[in-house]
C-alpha positions as CSV (number, residue, x, y, z in Angstrom):
1,M,87.6,48.2,151.4
2,T,86.1,51.6,150.7
3,A,87.9,54.2,148.6
4,T,87.3,57.9,149.4
5,L,89.0,59.2,146.3
6,P,86.8,59.3,143.2
7,L,87.9,57.6,140.0
8,P,89.0,60.2,137.5
9,A,86.8,61.1,134.5
10,L,88.0,59.9,131.1
11,D,88.2,63.5,130.0
12,A,90.6,64.3,132.9
13,V,92.8,61.4,131.8
14,K,92.8,62.7,128.3
15,R,93.7,66.3,129.3
16,L,96.5,65.2,131.6
17,L,98.1,62.7,129.1
18,T,97.7,65.2,126.3
19,G,99.5,67.9,128.3
20,I,102.4,65.7,129.3
21,V,102.9,63.7,126.1
22,G,102.3,66.7,123.8
23,K,100.3,64.7,121.2
24,E,96.6,64.3,120.6
25,I,95.2,61.6,122.8
26,A,92.0,59.6,122.5
27,V,90.7,57.7,125.5
28,K,87.8,55.3,126.0
29,K,86.7,52.7,128.5
30,A,88.3,49.3,127.8
31,L,87.9,45.7,128.7
32,P,89.8,44.8,131.9
33,L,93.5,44.7,131.6
34,D,95.0,41.3,132.7
35,L,96.7,42.0,136.1
36,N,98.1,38.5,136.6
37,A,101.7,38.1,137.8
38,S,103.1,37.0,134.4
39,A,101.7,39.8,132.3
40,P,104.3,42.4,131.3
41,R,103.2,45.7,132.9
42,V,104.5,49.0,134.2
43,Y,103.3,50.0,137.7
44,G,103.0,53.3,139.3
45,T,101.9,53.4,143.0
46,Y,100.5,56.5,144.5
47,V,99.8,57.3,148.2
48,N,97.8,60.0,149.9
49,A,99.9,60.7,153.0
50,K,97.0,62.2,154.8
51,T,94.5,59.3,154.3
52,D,96.9,56.5,153.6
53,E,94.9,55.8,150.5
54,V,96.7,53.9,147.8
55,C,96.2,54.2,144.1
56,L,97.8,52.2,141.3
57,C,98.3,52.9,137.6
58,V,99.1,49.8,135.6
59,M,100.1,50.2,131.9
60,D,100.7,47.6,129.3
61,Y,104.0,47.8,127.5
62,P,102.6,49.3,124.3
63,L,101.1,52.3,126.2
64,A,104.2,52.8,128.3
65,A,106.4,52.7,125.2
66,F,104.2,54.9,123.0
67,S,103.6,57.5,125.7
68,G,107.3,57.8,126.7
69,G,108.4,57.7,123.0
70,A,105.9,60.4,122.0
71,M,106.8,62.6,125.0
72,M,110.5,62.6,124.2
73,T,110.2,61.9,120.4
74,F,112.3,58.7,120.6
75,P,113.1,56.8,117.4
76,K,110.6,54.1,116.6
77,D,113.2,51.3,117.0
78,V,113.7,52.4,120.7
79,V,109.9,52.3,121.2
80,N,109.5,48.9,119.5
81,E,112.2,47.5,121.7
82,A,110.3,48.8,124.8
83,I,107.1,47.1,123.6
84,K,109.2,43.9,123.8
85,G,110.3,44.7,127.3
86,I,113.7,46.3,126.6
87,F,113.4,49.8,128.0
88,S,116.2,52.3,127.4
89,E,117.2,54.4,130.3
90,G,115.9,57.5,128.6
91,L,112.5,55.9,127.9
92,L,112.3,54.8,131.6
93,D,113.0,58.4,132.7
94,A,110.3,59.7,130.4
95,L,107.8,57.0,131.7
96,H,108.7,57.9,135.3
97,E,107.9,61.5,134.6
98,I,104.6,60.6,133.0
99,L,103.6,58.4,136.0
100,N,104.6,61.2,138.3
101,V,102.4,63.7,136.5
102,L,99.5,61.2,136.5
103,A,99.4,61.6,140.3
104,G,97.3,64.6,139.4
105,L,94.5,62.3,138.5
106,F,94.1,61.4,142.2
107,H,94.4,64.9,143.8
108,T,91.4,66.0,145.9
109,S,91.7,68.1,149.0
110,S,95.1,66.6,149.8
111,H,98.3,65.7,147.9
112,V,98.8,62.3,146.3
113,S,102.3,61.5,145.2
114,L,104.1,58.8,143.2
115,E,105.5,56.4,145.8
116,Q,106.9,53.7,143.5
117,F,107.6,53.0,139.8
118,C,108.5,49.5,138.7
119,L,108.3,47.0,135.8
120,K,107.7,43.9,137.8
121,R,104.7,43.0,139.9
122,G,107.1,41.2,142.3
123,E,108.8,44.5,143.1
124,L,105.6,46.1,144.3
125,Q,105.3,46.9,147.9
126,E,102.9,44.7,149.8
127,H,100.1,47.3,150.0
128,A,100.2,47.9,146.3
129,A,100.3,44.2,145.4
130,A,97.3,43.7,147.6
131,L,95.4,46.4,145.8
132,L,95.8,44.4,142.5
133,N,93.7,41.6,144.0
134,S,91.0,43.6,145.7
135,P,90.6,47.2,144.6
136,A,87.8,49.3,145.9
137,Q,87.4,50.9,142.5
138,R,88.7,50.2,139.0
139,L,88.8,52.0,135.7
140,D,90.2,50.3,132.5
141,I,91.1,52.7,129.7
142,E,92.3,52.4,126.1
143,V,94.6,55.2,125.2
144,S,95.5,56.0,121.6
145,I,98.3,58.5,120.9
146,E,98.2,60.2,117.5
147,H,101.0,59.0,115.1
148,W,102.3,56.5,117.7
149,G,99.8,53.8,118.7
150,A,97.5,52.5,121.3
151,G,97.7,50.7,124.6
152,R,95.8,50.2,127.8
153,M,96.0,51.2,131.4
154,T,94.1,50.4,134.6
155,L,93.6,52.7,137.5
156,L,92.9,51.1,140.9
157,L,91.9,52.7,144.1
158,G,91.9,51.4,147.7
159,H,93.4,51.8,151.2
160,K,96.7,50.7,152.7
161,K,96.3,47.9,155.1
162,P,96.7,49.0,158.7
163,M,100.1,48.3,160.2
164,S,100.1,45.3,162.5
165,Q,100.8,46.2,166.2
């Protein structure tokens, strides 16, 4: 599986997250995030309609909660509940918007858009679930949001499997 899209630079991740969250962000490469089926994660699937290339952003619950909470200035108790897996509707809306804007990390000469947002690996479409197991490229990032906290995310790049005929 060969990816044609380049992995984004850490600085691009920092700029984009700082712009959408509205807080100072620090980013650095991290140890690989556990992508097994039982790990609690937030998933954003992106597709380049021109090339059929699939990208996936996987966040741990702390990063999802802190980024959504910081963007909308939610009370800390709402954020703490999300870290435990209890996401309010408002926090989910904020997180959906963050993942939508993160599509900008994958733009090259054609448009990449958010195809799916979900909280359970089992809800991923087949092509996105396959990417978890065999990405062409992978970038693991630790993100720290000033006055909120830190979490991790993984960016995965690959291709959709051809449709069977």
